[in-house]
N, C-alpha and C positions, 0 to 999 in steps of 0.2 A: 566091838559088837554093834550091830545096826540098831538105830533108834526107831522104835515103832510107837507112836502116840495115838494111833487110830482108835476112836471111840472114847478117848480119855477126856475128862473135863479139865478146864483150866481155871481153878478156883483160888489157888494161892501158890506162890513160888515154893513154899515148903514142900509141896507134893512132887517137885521135880528135881532130878539129879543135876549136877553140873554138866554132865554129858548131854542131857536132854535140853538144858538151857542153851548150851553151845550149839546144838543142832538147830534150835529155833532162831538163834541169832544169825547163823550162817544162811538159813533159808530166807530170813528177812533181807539179808544183803542181796540175795538173788532176785527177790521181788523188787527191791529198790532199783537195781540195775535194769530190770525189764521195764519198770515204769518210766524211768528216766530215758530209756532208749526207744520207747514207744512200741515195745514188743508185746503183742497180745498174750495174756496168760489166764484164759478162762478155764482154769483147771477144775472148777466146781460148777460148770455149766449145767443148768437144769435143777440145781439144788436150791433150797429156800431156807432163810433164817429169819428169826424174829428177835427184835430188840425190845426188851422190857426196861423202861426207865421210870424209876421212882424219884431219882434226882436228875435234874436237867444237866446238860453238858454240851459244849461246843465240840471239843476235840474227840470225845468218845463216840458221840453219835456220828459225826462226819466221817471219822476214821472207819467205823464199822460199815456205814452205808457205802462209801466209795470203795472200800476194800471188797465188800461183798459183790458189788456190781462189776468191778474190774475182774473178779473171779468168775463172773457169769451167773451169779445167783440172784434170785428174787429176794427183796428185803422188805419186811414189814416192821414198822415202828409203832409201838404202843406206849402212850404216856399213862400216868396214873388214872386218868379218867376214861381210858379206852378199853379197860378190861375189868373183869370181876375178881381178879386175883386177890385173895385175902379178904374180900368183902362178902360176896355171895358164893364164892367158890374157894375151897381150901387150896393151899399150895400144892399138895400132892395131886389133887384132881386137875388143877391148872397144868401142872407139869405133864401129866399123862395125856391131856388133850393136845397140848402144843407139840409133844413128842410124836404124836400121830400125824401131824401136819407139816412139821419142819425138821430140817436136818441138823439144826443147831440153834441154841438159845443163848442170847446175851442178856445179862441182868446187871443193872446199875441202880444201887439204892443204899439202904442202911444196914440191913441185917446179913451178916455172913451165914447165919443159920438158914436163912431163906434161900440163898443161892446154893448152899449145900443140899437143901431139900429138893430144889428143882433138879439138881444133878442126880439125886437118888432115885427119883420117880419118873423122869422124862424118857429115859432110854436113848437119849442123844447127847452129844457133847454140850456142856453148858460153860459159858465163859464169863468170868467175873469182871465187869467193867468198872467196878468200885463198890466196896462196902465200907462200913465204919472201921473194920479191922485191917483190910488189905486192898491193894490196888495193883494186881499183878500184870495187867496189860501195860500199865505205865512203866513198870520195871524193865520190860524188854526194850522199850524205846529209850530209856535212860542208859541202859547198858550198851546198846548199839551206838548211841551218840558218844559216850565216853570212849569206846573203842575206836570210833571213826576219828575223833579229835586227838586222842593221846596215843593211839596205836597199840593199846594193850588194855587188859583189865587186871590181870594178876599183879599185885604189888602196888596198885594205884592207891594213893592216900585220898580217901573219900570222906569229906566232912559234911555232915548234915546239921544245919542250925535251925533251932526253933522248937516246935513241939515234937519231941522225939518219940512220943508214945502214940501218935495218931497213925492213920493207915499208911501214910507215906513214910514216917519214921520206922515203923515196923517193917514195911516191905523193903525199904532200901537197906536196912540192916541185914535182912535175909538174903537179898541179892548180892550184897557185898561179901557176906560169909560164904555163900555158895560158889562165888567166882574168884575167891582168893584175894579179895581186896582188903585194905586196912581201913576199917570203918571207925569214924570218930563221931559220936553223937554229942553235939555241943548244945546243951540245954540246961534250964533250971532243973534242979534235982527232982522237983515234984512232977516234971514232965519227962522223966526218963521212961523208957519202955519197961514192960513188966519183967521182973526177975526171971520168971519161967522162960520167957522167950529169949532173954539175954543168955541164960544158961544153955538153952538148946542151941543157940547160934555159936556159942563158944565151943561146944562139942563139934559142930560142923566145921568150924574154923580150924580145929586140930587136924582135919583131914585135907583141907584145901590150902593151908598156909596163910589164911586170913587172920586178922586181929580185930578185936572188938574193944573199943574204949569209950567210956561215958564220962563226960567232964562238964563242969560249969564254967571253967576258966577259958575266956575267949582268946587268951594268948596261945592256947593249944591248937589254934587254927594254923599255926606255923607249919610249913611243909605241905600244906594241902595241895593236891593236884586238881581237885574238884570241890567247889563249895555249892551245896544244894540247900534250898530253903523252900518253904511252902507258906500258904496263908496262915495267919495266926489263929483264925477262927474258922472252923469248918461249917459247911451248910447245915442249918438247923441249930447252931450254937451261938446265934447272933447276940444273945443276952450276955455273953461272956466277954465282949470286947474290952470293957474297962479293965477287967482282971488280967486278960491276956496281954494287953498293951503294957501294963505295969511289969509283968513278968518278962516279956520278950523284947522290949525296946533295946536292951543291951546287946541283943543278938541280931540286930538288923544288919543285913549285908550291904555295906557301903564301901566307898573307896578306901577308907581307913582299914576296914576289915580285910579287904582284898590285899592291901599292902602288908598286913600282918602275916600273910602266908609266906612272905619272902620268896615267892615263886612267880615270876613274871608270866609264866605260861599257864597259871591256874585258870580254869574255866568256871563259869557260873551256869547253873542249871536250875530250872523251876518248872513244875508240872503245869502251871497256869490254871486259872487266871491269876494275875498278880496285881496287887495294889501298890503301884510304884509312882502314881501321879494322881491328878484330880480329873482325869478324863472319863471317869465312870460315876454312875449315880451313887454307888456304895462308897467310893473314894471321897466324893464331895460330902456325903453324909458323915463319914468318919472325921473329915476335916472340921465340919461344923460342930460336932460333938466333942472332939478331943484335940483339935488344933493341929493334927498331923497332915503333912502333905504327901507322905509316903509311909509304908508300913514295913513289911518284911524285907524289902530290898529298895535301895535308892534308885531313882530314875537314872542317875549317872551310871550305875553298874548295869542296870537292866538294858540300857541302850549301848553299852560299851562293846568293843570287839571281843572281850572275854565272855560275853553272854552268848550262849548257844541255844537259847530257849526255843527259837523257831525251827532250827534243825531238829531239835528234840520233839517238837510238836508234830512235824511232818513224819517223823519216824514211827509215830503211833500207827499210822496207816500201813506201813510196810511190815511192822512186827505183828499186827493183827491179822494180816493176810497169812503170815507164817503159822500163827496159832490155828486159824480156821482150816487151812489146808492140811496141816499135820494131824489135826484131831478128827476132821470129817473124813479125810482120806482122798487123795488125788484121784481124779477120774482115770 
């Protein structure tokens, strides 16, 4: 059956079937091939999109801006100080106004409820660039990278280490379940995802052949094809560094952890930015306060041949093109 996503918002991977995700991944591959070959693809020429950012980002902003312009669209960027959204103007009113002027809206911020509200009232596709609960545009880039490097998704042993209840932990478990992967959430028990989401994904897994495992035991990394981690403290939670460091230090991805996989072909992924050295202001601040030279991943692993983080970052652009073309509709 043909996949038709025209007019549909992209708010969380839960809303999409495995067939729809496969369609988006295949479309992403087409756009990557065209970009690499220098083939013009202004499929959305004359359209306009607006990017609403409450949380700053390098990859999300650049991916949407370059993707939009490659597709022939006009792109407007609004930071928190550049609109009245939620201050002098309600979210429904903002959505209705933007929907009259733009063909698509991207939102990156804190509230999943807010992005859902934008989609409800705007009348145009809305794309979730990140909320506290989900990060669906990152998921497509991750899945594309895994398939490029390992040649498959189904049956891949995918291990996520760290805070398994944050937006990345939630989203990666969903993506793995939808695509028939074996998901291992390796984290302290207090940082496991919610029972409701785990139970829902176990039901999905019954139809796709996936498995869902939550464990505190780092030895359970054995057999991993992919190790994925994220920052220990998300934006806006900087007061939790001491607590998170104490909880998560045993789950740092270092050479010893990679060796525990007993798989020389295991790859390392990270959505970035990563605190793997002292070359950032935040890294130096953490070093001064806690004496750490690296946090969720060692510099050795980050810079190793196993690390595919920059391929992953590039793939944000190609997958975002696929989402925009599929939901706005090709000219």
